[in-house]
MISEMI-320704 format. One line per 2 residues: number of its first residue (from 1); their letters; for each residue x, y, z of C-alpha. Coordinates in nm, 3 decimals. Example, Ala and Ser with C-alpha at 12.3 -4.5 7.8 and 13.67 -1.06 7.14 Angstrom:
// MISEMI-320704
1 = AS = 1.230:-0.450:0.780; 1.367:-0.106:0.714
***
This chain:
// MISEMI-320704
1 = MT = 1.867:-1.121:2.379; 2.144:-1.359:2.484
3 = TQ = 2.456:-1.425:2.282; 2.326:-1.773:2.200
5 = EA = 1.987:-1.649:2.076; 2.132:-1.403:1.824
7 = PQ = 2.315:-1.664:1.609; 2.006:-1.887:1.627
9 = ER = 1.783:-1.608:1.494; 2.030:-1.532:1.215
11 = SN = 2.036:-1.902:1.126; 1.655:-1.915:1.112
13 = LQ = 1.647:-1.603:0.893; 1.904:-1.749:0.656
15 = LS = 1.707:-2.073:0.638; 1.387:-1.883:0.555
17 = IR = 1.560:-1.682:0.282; 1.716:-1.997:0.138
19 = NA = 1.381:-2.178:0.131; 1.212:-1.881:-0.034
21 = FL = 1.463:-1.854:-0.317; 1.576:-2.213:-0.360
23 = GQ = 1.251:-2.399:-0.302; 1.019:-2.511:-0.580
25 = EG = 0.835:-2.178:-0.569; 1.161:-1.986:-0.614
27 = VL = 1.257:-2.205:-0.909; 0.913:-2.145:-1.061
29 = VV = 0.944:-1.768:-1.026; 1.279:-1.773:-1.205
31 = IM = 1.142:-1.993:-1.483; 0.837:-1.768:-1.512
33 = VI = 1.046:-1.451:-1.544; 1.262:-1.613:-1.813
35 = AV = 0.953:-1.741:-1.998; 0.782:-1.401:-1.990
37 = IV = 1.094:-1.225:-2.122; 1.144:-1.475:-2.403
39 = LS = 0.776:-1.495:-2.504; 0.735:-1.116:-2.496
41 = FT = 0.994:-1.094:-2.774; 0.820:-1.357:-2.985
43 = SE = 0.481:-1.183:-2.988; 0.392:-0.819:-2.935
45 = NF = 0.045:-0.917:-2.811; 0.170:-1.134:-2.526
47 = LT = 0.221:-0.869:-2.256; -0.087:-0.661:-2.336
49 = VD = -0.338:-0.602:-2.058; -0.626:-0.747:-2.263
51 = NL = -0.436:-1.067:-2.332; -0.326:-1.117:-1.972
53 = LN = -0.678:-1.059:-1.841; -0.815:-1.303:-2.096
55 = QA = -0.561:-1.566:-1.988; -0.664:-1.508:-1.628
57 = RL = -1.023:-1.575:-1.736; -0.924:-1.897:-1.915
59 = MT = -0.725:-2.045:-1.626; -0.996:-2.000:-1.362
61 = EV = -1.166:-2.336:-1.405; -0.841:-2.532:-1.374
63 = GL = -0.734:-2.310:-1.084; -1.049:-2.371:-0.882
65 = IA = -1.011:-2.749:-0.910; -0.636:-2.734:-0.842
67 = LP = -0.702:-2.598:-0.491; -0.865:-2.914:-0.350
69 = MT = -0.634:-3.128:-0.565; -0.344:-2.976:-0.369
71 = YI = -0.497:-3.110:-0.048; -0.557:-3.451:-0.203
73 = II = -0.205:-3.492:-0.338; -0.052:-3.372:-0.010
75 = TG = -0.229:-3.665:0.159; -0.075:-3.902:-0.097
77 = GI = -0.401:-3.943:-0.290; -0.516:-3.850:-0.638
79 = DL = -0.847:-3.764:-0.805; -0.865:-3.849:-1.175
81 = SV = -1.241:-3.792:-1.193; -1.249:-3.412:-1.156
83 = GS = -1.268:-3.351:-1.532; -1.559:-3.593:-1.561
85 = IF = -1.739:-3.439:-1.262; -1.685:-3.103:-1.434
87 = GF = -1.846:-3.227:-1.758; -2.125:-3.412:-1.577
89 = SA = -2.214:-3.105:-1.367; -2.218:-2.882:-1.677
91 = VM = -2.448:-3.125:-1.860; -2.681:-3.149:-1.562
93 = LG = -2.704:-2.771:-1.539; -2.813:-2.744:-1.904
95 = WL = -3.034:-3.055:-1.896; -3.224:-2.955:-1.583
97 = WK = -3.285:-2.606:-1.720; -3.359:-2.689:-2.084
99 = EQ = -3.518:-3.034:-2.069; -3.671:-3.042:-1.721
101 = SF = -3.783:-2.676:-1.709; -3.604:-2.597:-1.385
103 = PL = -3.556:-2.226:-1.313; -3.197:-2.150:-1.411
105 = EA = -3.105:-2.052:-1.057; -3.234:-2.389:-0.930
107 = AI = -3.052:-2.574:-1.209; -2.723:-2.405:-1.112
109 = LA = -2.770:-2.498:-0.747; -2.872:-2.854:-0.833
111 = SI = -2.570:-2.903:-1.061; -2.337:-2.792:-0.781
113 = VI = -2.508:-3.034:-0.540; -2.473:-3.314:-0.796
115 = GT = -2.102:-3.241:-0.839; -2.056:-3.238:-0.462
117 = LS = -2.236:-3.573:-0.428; -2.013:-3.713:-0.702
119 = GL = -1.712:-3.619:-0.490; -1.883:-3.775:-0.188
121 = LN = -1.920:-4.106:-0.373; -1.545:-4.107:-0.436
123 = AL = -1.479:-4.023:-0.073; -1.702:-4.296:0.073
125 = FI = -1.537:-4.573:-0.128; -1.185:-4.441:-0.069
127 = VY = -1.228:-4.387:0.305; -1.460:-4.667:0.416
129 = VR = -1.426:-4.938:0.149; -1.051:-4.864:0.126
131 = VP = -1.044:-4.859:-0.254; -0.715:-4.696:-0.362
133 = PI = -0.783:-4.338:-0.481; -0.630:-4.394:-0.825
135 = IM = -0.854:-4.699:-0.886; -1.172:-4.541:-0.750
137 = TL = -1.137:-4.213:-0.933; -1.033:-4.386:-1.256
139 = AT = -1.359:-4.582:-1.236; -1.568:-4.273:-1.168
141 = LA = -1.384:-4.086:-1.443; -1.551:-4.330:-1.686
143 = LY = -1.878:-4.345:-1.489; -1.945:-3.972:-1.474
145 = RG = -1.834:-3.912:-1.833; -2.062:-4.193:-1.950
147 = MA = -2.354:-4.046:-1.754; -2.287:-3.706:-1.911
149 = YG = -2.302:-3.854:-2.262; -2.604:-4.066:-2.179
151 = IS = -2.810:-3.781:-2.033; -2.717:-3.522:-2.295
153 = QA = -2.762:-3.758:-2.592; -2.504:-3.544:-2.776
155 = RS = -2.729:-3.239:-2.747; -2.606:-2.908:-2.609
157 = AR = -2.807:-2.655:-2.410; -2.801:-2.297:-2.541
159 = GY = -2.997:-1.975:-2.516; -2.918:-1.876:-2.158
161 = PD = -3.050:-1.540:-2.035; -2.823:-1.238:-2.038
163 = WF = -2.773:-1.224:-1.659; -2.615:-1.569:-1.665
165 = FQ = -2.316:-1.440:-1.864; -2.221:-1.198:-1.587
167 = FG = -2.027:-1.480:-1.421; -1.823:-1.595:-1.719
169 = QR = -1.800:-1.315:-1.975; -1.822:-0.986:-1.787
171 = DF = -1.594:-0.788:-1.557; -1.624:-0.658:-1.203
173 = LG = -1.407:-0.360:-1.108; -1.209:-0.411:-1.429
175 = IP = -1.124:-0.776:-1.350; -1.299:-1.079:-1.506
177 = TQ = -1.577:-1.185:-1.273; -1.463:-1.546:-1.240
179 = IW = -1.120:-1.430:-1.119; -1.290:-1.299:-0.806
181 = FL = -1.418:-1.652:-0.743; -1.062:-1.783:-0.777
183 = IV = -0.921:-1.512:-0.548; -1.174:-1.580:-0.271
185 = AS = -1.137:-1.958:-0.304; -0.756:-1.933:-0.300
187 = IF = -0.754:-1.722:0.015; -0.988:-1.968:0.185
189 = AW = -0.783:-2.269:0.074; -0.454:-2.105:0.179
191 = IL = -0.580:-2.013:0.527; -0.726:-2.360:0.576
193 = LA = -0.401:-2.532:0.479; -0.143:-2.297:0.628
195 = RT = -0.311:-2.158:0.939; -0.541:-2.422:1.088
197 = PF = -0.518:-2.759:1.266; -0.691:-2.906:0.961
199 = GR = -0.396:-2.806:0.743; -0.146:-2.955:0.984
201 = GI = -0.353:-3.272:0.984; -0.344:-3.289:0.604
203 = YA = 0.037:-3.274:0.609; 0.049:-3.535:0.885
205 = IG = -0.169:-3.774:0.684; 0.059:-3.735:0.384
207 = NN = 0.371:-3.806:0.588; 0.234:-4.098:0.790
209 = EI = -0.136:-4.183:0.784; -0.109:-4.450:1.054
211 = GA = 0.088:-4.215:1.277; -0.174:-3.943:1.218
213 = RF = -0.449:-4.181:1.331; -0.260:-4.270:1.650
215 = SG = -0.207:-3.897:1.712; -0.581:-3.845:1.733
217 = IP = -0.624:-3.673:1.395; -0.970:-3.752:1.246
219 = VN = -0.819:-3.891:0.926; -1.144:-4.027:0.780
221 = RY = -1.322:-3.696:0.830; -1.039:-3.501:0.669
223 = LL = -1.022:-3.734:0.369; -1.398:-3.719:0.325
225 = FI = -1.385:-3.342:0.325; -1.110:-3.303:0.063
227 = YV = -1.270:-3.537:-0.192; -1.612:-3.376:-0.141
229 = FA = -1.443:-3.037:-0.174; -1.295:-3.150:-0.507
231 = GF = -1.642:-3.244:-0.633; -1.786:-2.914:-0.516
233 = MS = -1.513:-2.704:-0.680; -1.542:-2.905:-1.003
235 = AV = -1.912:-2.822:-1.015; -1.854:-2.451:-0.941
237 = AA = -1.592:-2.445:-1.217; -1.842:-2.611:-1.454
239 = FL = -2.098:-2.340:-1.380; -1.845:-2.063:-1.454
241 = FT = -1.729:-2.246:-1.768; -2.086:-2.276:-1.896
243 = SR = -2.137:-1.906:-1.839; -1.817:-1.834:-2.032
245 = VS = -1.879:-2.053:-2.339; -2.261:-2.013:-2.346
247 = TT = -2.331:-2.382:-2.396; -2.302:-2.723:-2.231
249 = RA = -2.146:-3.029:-2.392; -2.080:-3.378:-2.259
251 = DS = -1.712:-3.361:-2.355; -1.650:-3.048:-2.146
253 = GT = -1.351:-3.093:-1.919; -1.204:-3.390:-2.105
255 = GM = -0.840:-3.416:-2.002; -0.876:-3.134:-1.749
257 = EL = -0.753:-3.357:-1.467; -0.410:-3.367:-1.634
259 = DV = -0.385:-2.986:-1.637; -0.496:-2.973:-1.274
261 = IA = -0.244:-3.233:-1.158; 0.033:-3.070:-1.366
263 = AV = -0.030:-2.732:-1.202; -0.024:-2.885:-0.853
265 = VL = 0.291:-3.092:-0.910; 0.467:-2.810:-1.093
267 = GG = 0.388:-2.592:-0.792; 0.597:-2.817:-0.570
269 = TS = 0.341:-3.052:-0.416; 0.500:-3.393:-0.372
271 = IV = 0.316:-3.663:-0.564; 0.394:-3.908:-0.281
273 = GG = 0.241:-3.672:-0.026; 0.355:-3.477:0.277
275 = SG = 0.442:-3.141:0.123; 0.290:-2.868:-0.091
277 = TI = 0.143:-2.518:-0.076; -0.150:-2.329:-0.225
279 = HG = 0.070:-2.042:-0.346; 0.297:-2.295:-0.515
281 = TL = -0.002:-2.441:-0.698; -0.110:-2.094:-0.813
283 = LG = 0.242:-2.024:-0.943; 0.234:-2.353:-1.133
285 = LV = -0.108:-2.266:-1.274; 0.005:-1.922:-1.395
287 = LL = 0.323:-2.060:-1.552; 0.130:-2.327:-1.743
289 = QL = -0.120:-2.075:-1.878; 0.152:-1.827:-1.978
291 = LK = 0.340:-2.100:-2.163; 0.027:-2.217:-2.345
293 = NG = -0.068:-1.866:-2.447; 0.281:-1.742:-2.534
295 = LS = 0.364:-2.046:-2.745; 0.027:-2.024:-2.922
297 = LS = 0.083:-1.656:-3.006; 0.430:-1.747:-3.131
299 = GV = 0.281:-1.989:-3.381; 0.375:-2.309:-3.198
301 = KG = 0.121:-2.585:-3.266; -0.069:-2.767:-2.993
303 = DA = 0.137:-3.087:-2.990; 0.462:-2.894:-2.960
305 = TI = 0.314:-2.688:-2.676; 0.242:-3.005:-2.479
307 = VV = 0.603:-3.117:-2.532; 0.742:-2.784:-2.410
309 = IG = 0.520:-2.785:-2.102; 0.629:-3.141:-2.026
311 = VV = 0.994:-3.044:-2.054; 0.944:-2.744:-1.824
313 = LI = 0.765:-2.965:-1.570; 1.047:-3.220:-1.570
315 = LS = 1.322:-2.956:-1.553; 1.161:-2.768:-1.265
317 = IL = 1.127:-3.089:-1.062; 1.484:-3.198:-1.139
319 = IN = 1.625:-2.856:-1.048; 1.431:-2.848:-0.723
321 = NY = 1.540:-3.203:-0.630; 1.903:-3.115:-0.705
323 = IQ = 1.891:-2.803:-0.491; 1.725:-2.984:-0.202
325 = KR = 1.983:-3.264:-0.210; 2.271:-3.014:-0.214
327 = FR = 2.141:-2.836:0.094; 2.072:-3.158:0.284
329 = Q = 2.441:-3.249:0.257
***
């Protein structure tokens, strides 16, 4: 090693350490530790194993959808329809099984295909018709929710066989079954974003879509994939949700898109595109769920919980922006 290489390596190491502790993820970890300490004093049930495992179970659906939403927001897009695709897929699962006499296994598969096709419809209009993502997905938010209400006719499907609840109410190796879905999906999403040319292309699109096209990146193909992926994951989440709550309703997933976007943005993904990580999204997801649960156990009402979460979201973004500006100087 030459004398010039040694200072360069020390500089790179210092930069890595600084980014780890002073980036959005580092800020989130600090906020999370403080929140856990404070909330553990307000309720003796907060840090129990049963409560934490139950919270892990409850955050799975949002977590699964937040993975593709991370990709979408990194590209500078948005998908407001994921909650409606979630509800539509859940209704189709119950309707096909209960009203159309599909075998339950076939109804599950068909509902996932329907959710995936719903994402494909978004993708085709966004990519080829050039409808802005916020306009297209706002329209399909209403479309898919209306179809869910129209098909269900305010009726819910119940009476699922016992094996169906293995996915949403049971454990595997002492961990809620649906958490295994989230773990596998998170590993896949992280590898795809952080370790493949596809991931580098996603960042390039978010930074400069025109430049990405001139660089030979198949932008249309990548955008198609991420919106279809969002539809697919929304449908998988709907299947796990139905297994957990034992029924399907047309209003399932109402407002879920806000929780998904909050987790992604809180995790450090830039809403204007170009930056973000899967592990940051997961940290944001965990922090949101801990706050919801801890405040609820402390006796804080729902409206106040939303206010607190909003304040935490704003503070974390402001702190991160301040730190980044200081270190750019």
